[in-house]
CHARMM internal coordinates of N, CA and C (Angstrom, degrees):
IC EDIT
DIST 1 N 1 CA 1.4654
DIST 1 CA 1 C 1.5355
ANGL 1 N 1 CA 1 C 109.11
DIST 1 C 2 N 1.3444
ANGL 1 CA 1 C 2 N 118.11
DIHE 1 N 1 CA 1 C 2 N 127.49
DIST 2 N 2 CA 1.4608
ANGL 1 C 2 N 2 CA 119.53
DIHE 1 CA 1 C 2 N 2 CA 179.73
DIST 2 CA 2 C 1.5227
ANGL 2 N 2 CA 2 C 111.92
DIHE 1 C 2 N 2 CA 2 C -72.17
DIST 2 C 3 N 1.3237
ANGL 2 CA 2 C 3 N 115.61
DIHE 2 N 2 CA 2 C 3 N 159.98
DIST 3 N 3 CA 1.4648
ANGL 2 C 3 N 3 CA 120.16
DIHE 2 CA 2 C 3 N 3 CA 177.87
DIST 3 CA 3 C 1.5206
ANGL 3 N 3 CA 3 C 109.88
DIHE 2 C 3 N 3 CA 3 C -66.82
DIST 3 C 4 N 1.3291
ANGL 3 CA 3 C 4 N 116.27
DIHE 3 N 3 CA 3 C 4 N 149.75
DIST 4 N 4 CA 1.4567
ANGL 3 C 4 N 4 CA 120.61
DIHE 3 CA 3 C 4 N 4 CA 178.28
DIST 4 CA 4 C 1.5290
ANGL 4 N 4 CA 4 C 108.74
DIHE 3 C 4 N 4 CA 4 C -80.27
DIST 4 C 5 N 1.3228
ANGL 4 CA 4 C 5 N 117.07
DIHE 4 N 4 CA 4 C 5 N 130.23
DIST 5 N 5 CA 1.4590
ANGL 4 C 5 N 5 CA 119.41
DIHE 4 CA 4 C 5 N 5 CA -178.85
DIST 5 CA 5 C 1.5216
ANGL 5 N 5 CA 5 C 110.06
DIHE 4 C 5 N 5 CA 5 C -85.54
DIST 5 C 6 N 1.3223
ANGL 5 CA 5 C 6 N 114.40
DIHE 5 N 5 CA 5 C 6 N 141.46
DIST 6 N 6 CA 1.4622
ANGL 5 C 6 N 6 CA 121.60
DIHE 5 CA 5 C 6 N 6 CA 176.30
DIST 6 CA 6 C 1.5160
ANGL 6 N 6 CA 6 C 107.79
DIHE 5 C 6 N 6 CA 6 C -85.26
DIST 6 C 7 N 1.3234
ANGL 6 CA 6 C 7 N 117.42
DIHE 6 N 6 CA 6 C 7 N 145.23
DIST 7 N 7 CA 1.4559
ANGL 6 C 7 N 7 CA 120.61
DIHE 6 CA 6 C 7 N 7 CA 172.08
DIST 7 CA 7 C 1.5268
ANGL 7 N 7 CA 7 C 107.05
DIHE 6 C 7 N 7 CA 7 C -74.09
DIST 7 C 8 N 1.3238
ANGL 7 CA 7 C 8 N 116.59
DIHE 7 N 7 CA 7 C 8 N 114.71
DIST 8 N 8 CA 1.4623
ANGL 7 C 8 N 8 CA 121.33
DIHE 7 CA 7 C 8 N 8 CA -172.92
DIST 8 CA 8 C 1.5224
ANGL 8 N 8 CA 8 C 112.88
DIHE 7 C 8 N 8 CA 8 C -61.77
DIST 8 C 9 N 1.3310
ANGL 8 CA 8 C 9 N 116.37
DIHE 8 N 8 CA 8 C 9 N -35.87
DIST 9 N 9 CA 1.4654
ANGL 8 C 9 N 9 CA 119.79
DIHE 8 CA 8 C 9 N 9 CA 179.70
DIST 9 CA 9 C 1.5188
ANGL 9 N 9 CA 9 C 111.06
DIHE 8 C 9 N 9 CA 9 C -63.90
DIST 9 C 10 N 1.3266
ANGL 9 CA 9 C 10 N 116.37
DIHE 9 N 9 CA 9 C 10 N -42.78
DIST 10 N 10 CA 1.4694
ANGL 9 C 10 N 10 CA 120.98
DIHE 9 CA 9 C 10 N 10 CA -179.42
DIST 10 CA 10 C 1.5217
ANGL 10 N 10 CA 10 C 110.51
DIHE 9 C 10 N 10 CA 10 C -68.98
DIST 10 C 11 N 1.3250
ANGL 10 CA 10 C 11 N 115.30
DIHE 10 N 10 CA 10 C 11 N -36.61
DIST 11 N 11 CA 1.4698
ANGL 10 C 11 N 11 CA 120.21
DIHE 10 CA 10 C 11 N 11 CA -178.83
DIST 11 CA 11 C 1.5268
ANGL 11 N 11 CA 11 C 110.20
DIHE 10 C 11 N 11 CA 11 C -60.72
DIST 11 C 12 N 1.3465
ANGL 11 CA 11 C 12 N 116.63
DIHE 11 N 11 CA 11 C 12 N -36.56
DIST 12 N 12 CA 1.4647
ANGL 11 C 12 N 12 CA 120.83
DIHE 11 CA 11 C 12 N 12 CA -177.70
DIST 12 CA 12 C 1.5294
ANGL 12 N 12 CA 12 C 112.54
DIHE 11 C 12 N 12 CA 12 C -80.16
DIST 12 C 13 N 1.3284
ANGL 12 CA 12 C 13 N 116.87
DIHE 12 N 12 CA 12 C 13 N -26.71
DIST 13 N 13 CA 1.4589
ANGL 12 C 13 N 13 CA 119.92
DIHE 12 CA 12 C 13 N 13 CA -172.17
DIST 13 CA 13 C 1.5177
ANGL 13 N 13 CA 13 C 115.19
DIHE 12 C 13 N 13 CA 13 C -97.33
DIST 13 C 14 N 1.3337
ANGL 13 CA 13 C 14 N 116.73
DIHE 13 N 13 CA 13 C 14 N -25.73
DIST 14 N 14 CA 1.4593
ANGL 13 C 14 N 14 CA 120.26
DIHE 13 CA 13 C 14 N 14 CA -173.54
DIST 14 CA 14 C 1.5205
ANGL 14 N 14 CA 14 C 111.40
DIHE 13 C 14 N 14 CA 14 C -125.13
DIST 14 C 15 N 1.3466
ANGL 14 CA 14 C 15 N 114.76
DIHE 14 N 14 CA 14 C 15 N 154.98
DIST 15 N 15 CA 1.4579
ANGL 14 C 15 N 15 CA 120.43
DIHE 14 CA 14 C 15 N 15 CA 178.99
DIST 15 CA 15 C 1.5253
ANGL 15 N 15 CA 15 C 107.74
DIHE 14 C 15 N 15 CA 15 C -140.53
DIST 15 C 16 N 1.3152
ANGL 15 CA 15 C 16 N 117.00
DIHE 15 N 15 CA 15 C 16 N 143.47
DIST 16 N 16 CA 1.4618
ANGL 15 C 16 N 16 CA 119.89
DIHE 15 CA 15 C 16 N 16 CA 177.08
DIST 16 CA 16 C 1.5169
ANGL 16 N 16 CA 16 C 110.08
DIHE 15 C 16 N 16 CA 16 C -91.07
DIST 16 C 17 N 1.3326
ANGL 16 CA 16 C 17 N 116.57
DIHE 16 N 16 CA 16 C 17 N 137.40
DIST 17 N 17 CA 1.4547
ANGL 16 C 17 N 17 CA 119.95
DIHE 16 CA 16 C 17 N 17 CA 174.80
DIST 17 CA 17 C 1.5248
ANGL 17 N 17 CA 17 C 108.48
DIHE 16 C 17 N 17 CA 17 C -82.97
DIST 17 C 18 N 1.3175
ANGL 17 CA 17 C 18 N 116.98
DIHE 17 N 17 CA 17 C 18 N 173.49
DIST 18 N 18 CA 1.4629
ANGL 17 C 18 N 18 CA 121.52
DIHE 17 CA 17 C 18 N 18 CA -178.46
DIST 18 CA 18 C 1.5289
ANGL 18 N 18 CA 18 C 111.17
DIHE 17 C 18 N 18 CA 18 C -62.46
DIST 18 C 19 N 1.3291
ANGL 18 CA 18 C 19 N 116.82
DIHE 18 N 18 CA 18 C 19 N -32.02
DIST 19 N 19 CA 1.4657
ANGL 18 C 19 N 19 CA 119.59
DIHE 18 CA 18 C 19 N 19 CA -179.34
DIST 19 CA 19 C 1.5219
ANGL 19 N 19 CA 19 C 112.43
DIHE 18 C 19 N 19 CA 19 C -87.54
DIST 19 C 20 N 1.3443
ANGL 19 CA 19 C 20 N 117.08
DIHE 19 N 19 CA 19 C 20 N 2.71
DIST 20 N 20 CA 1.4588
ANGL 19 C 20 N 20 CA 120.46
DIHE 19 CA 19 C 20 N 20 CA 175.08
DIST 20 CA 20 C 1.5149
ANGL 20 N 20 CA 20 C 115.00
DIHE 19 C 20 N 20 CA 20 C 94.01
DIST 20 C 21 N 1.3387
ANGL 20 CA 20 C 21 N 117.21
DIHE 20 N 20 CA 20 C 21 N 3.51
DIST 21 N 21 CA 1.4623
ANGL 20 C 21 N 21 CA 119.53
DIHE 20 CA 20 C 21 N 21 CA 176.75
DIST 21 CA 21 C 1.5240
ANGL 21 N 21 CA 21 C 109.14
DIHE 20 C 21 N 21 CA 21 C -77.95
DIST 21 C 22 N 1.3296
ANGL 21 CA 21 C 22 N 116.29
DIHE 21 N 21 CA 21 C 22 N 160.41
DIST 22 N 22 CA 1.4587
ANGL 21 C 22 N 22 CA 120.77
DIHE 21 CA 21 C 22 N 22 CA -177.99
DIST 22 CA 22 C 1.5243
ANGL 22 N 22 CA 22 C 109.77
DIHE 21 C 22 N 22 CA 22 C -103.78
DIST 22 C 23 N 1.3247
ANGL 22 CA 22 C 23 N 114.97
DIHE 22 N 22 CA 22 C 23 N 124.53
DIST 23 N 23 CA 1.4621
ANGL 22 C 23 N 23 CA 121.50
DIHE 22 CA 22 C 23 N 23 CA -179.48
DIST 23 CA 23 C 1.5286
ANGL 23 N 23 CA 23 C 108.85
DIHE 22 C 23 N 23 CA 23 C -102.40
DIST 23 C 24 N 1.3360
ANGL 23 CA 23 C 24 N 116.70
DIHE 23 N 23 CA 23 C 24 N 136.06
DIST 24 N 24 CA 1.4666
ANGL 23 C 24 N 24 CA 120.71
DIHE 23 CA 23 C 24 N 24 CA -178.89
DIST 24 CA 24 C 1.5219
ANGL 24 N 24 CA 24 C 110.10
DIHE 23 C 24 N 24 CA 24 C -143.17
DIST 24 C 25 N 1.3180
ANGL 24 CA 24 C 25 N 115.61
DIHE 24 N 24 CA 24 C 25 N 159.55
DIST 25 N 25 CA 1.4569
ANGL 24 C 25 N 25 CA 120.73
DIHE 24 CA 24 C 25 N 25 CA 177.08
DIST 25 CA 25 C 1.5112
ANGL 25 N 25 CA 25 C 110.54
DIHE 24 C 25 N 25 CA 25 C -68.60
DIST 25 C 26 N 1.3265
ANGL 25 CA 25 C 26 N 116.84
DIHE 25 N 25 CA 25 C 26 N 153.73
DIST 26 N 26 CA 1.4537
ANGL 25 C 26 N 26 CA 121.26
DIHE 25 CA 25 C 26 N 26 CA -179.32
DIST 26 CA 26 C 1.5253
ANGL 26 N 26 CA 26 C 110.49
DIHE 25 C 26 N 26 CA 26 C -73.47
DIST 26 C 27 N 1.3063
ANGL 26 CA 26 C 27 N 116.23
DIHE 26 N 26 CA 26 C 27 N 141.69
DIST 27 N 27 CA 1.4651
ANGL 26 C 27 N 27 CA 121.16
DIHE 26 CA 26 C 27 N 27 CA 176.90
DIST 27 CA 27 C 1.5291
ANGL 27 N 27 CA 27 C 109.53
DIHE 26 C 27 N 27 CA 27 C -84.49
DIST 27 C 28 N 1.3270
ANGL 27 CA 27 C 28 N 115.80
DIHE 27 N 27 CA 27 C 28 N 156.85
DIST 28 N 28 CA 1.4619
ANGL 27 C 28 N 28 CA 120.54
DIHE 27 CA 27 C 28 N 28 CA 173.16
DIST 28 CA 28 C 1.5043
ANGL 28 N 28 CA 28 C 115.10
DIHE 27 C 28 N 28 CA 28 C 81.53
DIST 28 C 29 N 1.3334
ANGL 28 CA 28 C 29 N 117.91
DIHE 28 N 28 CA 28 C 29 N 28.30
DIST 29 N 29 CA 1.4644
ANGL 28 C 29 N 29 CA 120.20
DIHE 28 CA 28 C 29 N 29 CA -178.43
DIST 29 CA 29 C 1.5315
ANGL 29 N 29 CA 29 C 112.71
DIHE 28 C 29 N 29 CA 29 C -122.20
DIST 29 C 30 N 1.3379
ANGL 29 CA 29 C 30 N 118.34
DIHE 29 N 29 CA 29 C 30 N 9.89
DIST 30 N 30 CA 1.4574
ANGL 29 C 30 N 30 CA 120.45
DIHE 29 CA 29 C 30 N 30 CA -174.37
DIST 30 CA 30 C 1.5249
ANGL 30 N 30 CA 30 C 112.87
DIHE 29 C 30 N 30 CA 30 C -80.55
DIST 30 C 31 N 1.3186
ANGL 30 CA 30 C 31 N 116.62
DIHE 30 N 30 CA 30 C 31 N -45.69
DIST 31 N 31 CA 1.4654
ANGL 30 C 31 N 31 CA 119.50
DIHE 30 CA 30 C 31 N 31 CA -178.05
DIST 31 CA 31 C 1.5251
ANGL 31 N 31 CA 31 C 108.84
DIHE 30 C 31 N 31 CA 31 C -154.16
DIST 31 C 32 N 1.3418
ANGL 31 CA 31 C 32 N 116.69
DIHE 31 N 31 CA 31 C 32 N 173.69
DIST 32 N 32 CA 1.4685
ANGL 31 C 32 N 32 CA 120.97
DIHE 31 CA 31 C 32 N 32 CA 179.07
DIST 32 CA 32 C 1.5073
ANGL 32 N 32 CA 32 C 113.03
DIHE 31 C 32 N 32 CA 32 C 72.86
DIST 32 C 33 N 1.3348
ANGL 32 CA 32 C 33 N 117.30
DIHE 32 N 32 CA 32 C 33 N 31.72
DIST 33 N 33 CA 1.4677
ANGL 32 C 33 N 33 CA 120.54
DIHE 32 CA 32 C 33 N 33 CA -178.30
DIST 33 CA 33 C 1.5269
ANGL 33 N 33 CA 33 C 112.01
DIHE 32 C 33 N 33 CA 33 C -66.03
DIST 33 C 34 N 1.3371
ANGL 33 CA 33 C 34 N 116.30
DIHE 33 N 33 CA 33 C 34 N -23.17
DIST 34 N 34 CA 1.4606
ANGL 33 C 34 N 34 CA 120.59
DIHE 33 CA 33 C 34 N 34 CA -177.52
DIST 34 CA 34 C 1.5278
ANGL 34 N 34 CA 34 C 110.88
DIHE 33 C 34 N 34 CA 34 C -63.45
DIST 34 C 35 N 1.3348
ANGL 34 CA 34 C 35 N 116.07
DIHE 34 N 34 CA 34 C 35 N -31.28
DIST 35 N 35 CA 1.4680
ANGL 34 C 35 N 35 CA 120.75
DIHE 34 CA 34 C 35 N 35 CA -179.35
DIST 35 CA 35 C 1.5213
ANGL 35 N 35 CA 35 C 112.31
DIHE 34 C 35 N 35 CA 35 C -77.39
DIST 35 C 36 N 1.3056
ANGL 35 CA 35 C 36 N 116.79
DIHE 35 N 35 CA 35 C 36 N -26.44
DIST 36 N 36 CA 1.4655
ANGL 35 C 36 N 36 CA 120.74
DIHE 35 CA 35 C 36 N 36 CA -173.88
DIST 36 CA 36 C 1.5300
ANGL 36 N 36 CA 36 C 110.95
DIHE 35 C 36 N 36 CA 36 C -80.48
DIST 36 C 37 N 1.3120
ANGL 36 CA 36 C 37 N 114.55
DIHE 36 N 36 CA 36 C 37 N 150.24
DIST 37 N 37 CA 1.4636
ANGL 36 C 37 N 37 CA 118.20
DIHE 36 CA 36 C 37 N 37 CA 177.08
DIST 37 CA 37 C 1.5246
ANGL 37 N 37 CA 37 C 108.33
DIHE 36 C 37 N 37 CA 37 C -76.37
DIST 37 C 38 N 1.3253
ANGL 37 CA 37 C 38 N 115.55
DIHE 37 N 37 CA 37 C 38 N 157.79
DIST 38 N 38 CA 1.4658
ANGL 37 C 38 N 38 CA 120.15
DIHE 37 CA 37 C 38 N 38 CA 178.90
DIST 38 CA 38 C 1.5266
ANGL 38 N 38 CA 38 C 110.41
DIHE 37 C 38 N 38 CA 38 C -61.42
DIST 38 C 39 N 1.3267
ANGL 38 CA 38 C 39 N 116.72
DIHE 38 N 38 CA 38 C 39 N -35.78
DIST 39 N 39 CA 1.4579
ANGL 38 C 39 N 39 CA 121.18
DIHE 38 CA 38 C 39 N 39 CA 178.89
DIST 39 CA 39 C 1.5282
ANGL 39 N 39 CA 39 C 110.63
DIHE 38 C 39 N 39 CA 39 C -62.20
DIST 39 C 40 N 1.3313
ANGL 39 CA 39 C 40 N 116.06
DIHE 39 N 39 CA 39 C 40 N -42.30
DIST 40 N 40 CA 1.4642
ANGL 39 C 40 N 40 CA 120.91
DIHE 39 CA 39 C 40 N 40 CA -179.60
DIST 40 CA 40 C 1.5238
ANGL 40 N 40 CA 40 C 110.63
DIHE 39 C 40 N 40 CA 40 C -64.46
DIST 40 C 41 N 1.3395
ANGL 40 CA 40 C 41 N 116.31
DIHE 40 N 40 CA 40 C 41 N -45.61
DIST 41 N 41 CA 1.4655
ANGL 40 C 41 N 41 CA 120.88
DIHE 40 CA 40 C 41 N 41 CA 179.83
DIST 41 CA 41 C 1.5261
ANGL 41 N 41 CA 41 C 110.18
DIHE 40 C 41 N 41 CA 41 C -60.90
DIST 41 C 42 N 1.3256
ANGL 41 CA 41 C 42 N 116.39
DIHE 41 N 41 CA 41 C 42 N -42.32
DIST 42 N 42 CA 1.4596
ANGL 41 C 42 N 42 CA 121.89
DIHE 41 CA 41 C 42 N 42 CA -179.02
DIST 42 CA 42 C 1.5216
ANGL 42 N 42 CA 42 C 111.01
DIHE 41 C 42 N 42 CA 42 C -64.57
DIST 42 C 43 N 1.3331
ANGL 42 CA 42 C 43 N 116.56
DIHE 42 N 42 CA 42 C 43 N -42.46
DIST 43 N 43 CA 1.4633
ANGL 42 C 43 N 43 CA 120.64
DIHE 42 CA 42 C 43 N 43 CA -177.53
DIST 43 CA 43 C 1.5170
ANGL 43 N 43 CA 43 C 113.30
DIHE 42 C 43 N 43 CA 43 C -72.81
DIST 43 C 44 N 1.3310
ANGL 43 CA 43 C 44 N 117.16
DIHE 43 N 43 CA 43 C 44 N -17.06
DIST 44 N 44 CA 1.4577
ANGL 43 C 44 N 44 CA 120.32
DIHE 43 CA 43 C 44 N 44 CA -178.53
DIST 44 CA 44 C 1.5191
ANGL 44 N 44 CA 44 C 113.09
DIHE 43 C 44 N 44 CA 44 C -94.73
DIST 44 C 45 N 1.3157
ANGL 44 CA 44 C 45 N 117.57
DIHE 44 N 44 CA 44 C 45 N 9.12
DIST 45 N 45 CA 1.4690
ANGL 44 C 45 N 45 CA 119.94
DIHE 44 CA 44 C 45 N 45 CA 177.87
DIST 45 CA 45 C 1.5198
ANGL 45 N 45 CA 45 C 110.51
DIHE 44 C 45 N 45 CA 45 C -68.47
DIST 45 C 46 N 1.3217
ANGL 45 CA 45 C 46 N 115.41
DIHE 45 N 45 CA 45 C 46 N 151.82
DIST 46 N 46 CA 1.4624
ANGL 45 C 46 N 46 CA 120.14
DIHE 45 CA 45 C 46 N 46 CA 174.20
DIST 46 CA 46 C 1.5135
ANGL 46 N 46 CA 46 C 112.49
DIHE 45 C 46 N 46 CA 46 C 70.86
DIST 46 C 47 N 1.3246
ANGL 46 CA 46 C 47 N 116.67
DIHE 46 N 46 CA 46 C 47 N -144.45
DIST 47 N 47 CA 1.4579
ANGL 46 C 47 N 47 CA 121.81
DIHE 46 CA 46 C 47 N 47 CA -177.39
DIST 47 CA 47 C 1.5209
ANGL 47 N 47 CA 47 C 109.87
DIHE 46 C 47 N 47 CA 47 C -122.13
DIST 47 C 48 N 1.3150
ANGL 47 CA 47 C 48 N 115.67
DIHE 47 N 47 CA 47 C 48 N 166.63
DIST 48 N 48 CA 1.4554
ANGL 47 C 48 N 48 CA 120.34
DIHE 47 CA 47 C 48 N 48 CA 179.03
DIST 48 CA 48 C 1.5120
ANGL 48 N 48 CA 48 C 110.71
DIHE 47 C 48 N 48 CA 48 C -132.50
DIST 48 C 49 N 1.3213
ANGL 48 CA 48 C 49 N 116.41
DIHE 48 N 48 CA 48 C 49 N 168.55
DIST 49 N 49 CA 1.4636
ANGL 48 C 49 N 49 CA 122.66
DIHE 48 CA 48 C 49 N 49 CA 178.27
DIST 49 CA 49 C 1.5261
ANGL 49 N 49 CA 49 C 108.09
DIHE 48 C 49 N 49 CA 49 C -94.60
DIST 49 C 50 N 1.3247
ANGL 49 CA 49 C 50 N 116.48
DIHE 49 N 49 CA 49 C 50 N 132.84
DIST 50 N 50 CA 1.4630
ANGL 49 C 50 N 50 CA 121.03
DIHE 49 CA 49 C 50 N 50 CA 179.35
DIST 50 CA 50 C 1.5192
ANGL 50 N 50 CA 50 C 110.59
DIHE 49 C 50 N 50 CA 50 C -73.88
DIST 50 C 51 N 1.3315
ANGL 50 CA 50 C 51 N 115.69
DIHE 50 N 50 CA 50 C 51 N 149.57
DIST 51 N 51 CA 1.4583
ANGL 50 C 51 N 51 CA 120.08
DIHE 50 CA 50 C 51 N 51 CA 176.11
DIST 51 CA 51 C 1.5311
ANGL 51 N 51 CA 51 C 108.61
DIHE 50 C 51 N 51 CA 51 C -66.35
DIST 51 C 52 N 1.2969
ANGL 51 CA 51 C 52 N 116.78
DIHE 51 N 51 CA 51 C 52 N 158.06
DIST 52 N 52 CA 1.4677
ANGL 51 C 52 N 52 CA 121.24
DIHE 51 CA 51 C 52 N 52 CA -172.77
DIST 52 CA 52 C 1.5332
ANGL 52 N 52 CA 52 C 113.09
DIHE 51 C 52 N 52 CA 52 C -60.66
DIST 52 C 53 N 1.3383
ANGL 52 CA 52 C 53 N 120.20
DIHE 52 N 52 CA 52 C 53 N -44.04
DIST 53 N 53 CA 1.4738
ANGL 52 C 53 N 53 CA 118.89
DIHE 52 CA 52 C 53 N 53 CA 178.63
DIST 53 CA 53 C 1.5304
ANGL 53 N 53 CA 53 C 112.40
DIHE 52 C 53 N 53 CA 53 C -61.75
DIST 53 C 54 N 1.3409
ANGL 53 CA 53 C 54 N 117.13
DIHE 53 N 53 CA 53 C 54 N -39.48
DIST 54 N 54 CA 1.4638
ANGL 53 C 54 N 54 CA 120.71
DIHE 53 CA 53 C 54 N 54 CA 178.26
DIST 54 CA 54 C 1.5241
ANGL 54 N 54 CA 54 C 110.42
DIHE 53 C 54 N 54 CA 54 C -69.22
DIST 54 C 55 N 1.3154
ANGL 54 CA 54 C 55 N 116.08
DIHE 54 N 54 CA 54 C 55 N -40.79
DIST 55 N 55 CA 1.4656
ANGL 54 C 55 N 55 CA 121.39
DIHE 54 CA 54 C 55 N 55 CA -177.61
DIST 55 CA 55 C 1.5235
ANGL 55 N 55 CA 55 C 110.70
DIHE 54 C 55 N 55 CA 55 C -62.48
DIST 55 C 56 N 1.3392
ANGL 55 CA 55 C 56 N 116.33
DIHE 55 N 55 CA 55 C 56 N -36.37
DIST 56 N 56 CA 1.4591
ANGL 55 C 56 N 56 CA 120.74
DIHE 55 CA 55 C 56 N 56 CA -179.85
DIST 56 CA 56 C 1.5342
ANGL 56 N 56 CA 56 C 111.07
DIHE 55 C 56 N 56 CA 56 C -61.01
DIST 56 C 57 N 1.3259
ANGL 56 CA 56 C 57 N 116.12
DIHE 56 N 56 CA 56 C 57 N -39.61
DIST 57 N 57 CA 1.4696
ANGL 56 C 57 N 57 CA 121.38
DIHE 56 CA 56 C 57 N 57 CA 179.35
DIST 57 CA 57 C 1.5225
ANGL 57 N 57 CA 57 C 110.05
DIHE 56 C 57 N 57 CA 57 C -67.07
DIST 57 C 58 N 1.3430
ANGL 57 CA 57 C 58 N 116.37
DIHE 57 N 57 CA 57 C 58 N -45.89
DIST 58 N 58 CA 1.4661
ANGL 57 C 58 N 58 CA 121.77
DIHE 57 CA 57 C 58 N 58 CA -176.05
DIST 58 CA 58 C 1.5222
ANGL 58 N 58 CA 58 C 111.09
DIHE 57 C 58 N 58 CA 58 C -66.85
DIST 58 C 59 N 1.3320
ANGL 58 CA 58 C 59 N 116.93
DIHE 58 N 58 CA 58 C 59 N -37.26
DIST 59 N 59 CA 1.4674
ANGL 58 C 59 N 59 CA 120.97
DIHE 58 CA 58 C 59 N 59 CA -177.44
DIST 59 CA 59 C 1.5265
ANGL 59 N 59 CA 59 C 112.46
DIHE 58 C 59 N 59 CA 59 C -58.97
DIST 59 C 60 N 1.3252
ANGL 59 CA 59 C 60 N 117.30
DIHE 59 N 59 CA 59 C 60 N -30.13
DIST 60 N 60 CA 1.4602
ANGL 59 C 60 N 60 CA 121.22
DIHE 59 CA 59 C 60 N 60 CA 179.32
DIST 60 CA 60 C 1.5277
ANGL 60 N 60 CA 60 C 111.41
DIHE 59 C 60 N 60 CA 60 C -62.01
DIST 60 C 61 N 1.3384
ANGL 60 CA 60 C 61 N 116.06
DIHE 60 N 60 CA 60 C 61 N -30.24
DIST 61 N 61 CA 1.4594
ANGL 60 C 61 N 61 CA 120.68
DIHE 60 CA 60 C 61 N 61 CA -175.38
DIST 61 CA 61 C 1.5261
ANGL 61 N 61 CA 61 C 113.47
DIHE 60 C 61 N 61 CA 61 C -89.37
DIST 61 C 62 N 1.3237
ANGL 61 CA 61 C 62 N 117.37
DIHE 61 N 61 CA 61 C 62 N -12.16
DIST 62 N 62 CA 1.4555
ANGL 61 C 62 N 62 CA 120.83
DIHE 61 CA 61 C 62 N 62 CA -177.50
DIST 62 CA 62 C 1.5255
ANGL 62 N 62 CA 62 C 110.31
DIHE 61 C 62 N 62 CA 62 C -92.52
DIST 62 C 63 N 1.3326
ANGL 62 CA 62 C 63 N 117.31
DIHE 62 N 62 CA 62 C 63 N 149.48
DIST 63 N 63 CA 1.4608
ANGL 62 C 63 N 63 CA 120.73
DIHE 62 CA 62 C 63 N 63 CA -172.07
DIST 63 CA 63 C 1.5155
ANGL 63 N 63 CA 63 C 115.56
DIHE 62 C 63 N 63 CA 63 C -60.58
DIST 63 C 64 N 1.3332
ANGL 63 CA 63 C 64 N 117.65
DIHE 63 N 63 CA 63 C 64 N -45.27
DIST 64 N 64 CA 1.4760
ANGL 63 C 64 N 64 CA 117.91
DIHE 63 CA 63 C 64 N 64 CA -179.63
DIST 64 CA 64 C 1.5204
ANGL 64 N 64 CA 64 C 110.29
DIHE 63 C 64 N 64 CA 64 C -120.26
DIST 64 C 65 N 1.3036
ANGL 64 CA 64 C 65 N 115.92
DIHE 64 N 64 CA 64 C 65 N 48.61
DIST 65 N 65 CA 1.4663
ANGL 64 C 65 N 65 CA 121.49
DIHE 64 CA 64 C 65 N 65 CA -176.62
DIST 65 CA 65 C 1.4966
ANGL 65 N 65 CA 65 C 113.45
DIHE 64 C 65 N 65 CA 65 C -98.61
END
COOR INIT
IC SEED 1 N 1 CA 1 C
IC BUILD
């Protein structure tokens, strides 16, 4: 049986936490910061945890998800 290939795009964008949740970068931070409120920019720093329905989809693409 051949090894299962990881989806390379998912491997670069998502990470599993120790408890099995999916961590991802915040959306809406690439451009157009002038339109966003300071509160929004501040809250979008770092990474966030994906909601469970979204995480279920992403886990299929990760090697040990």
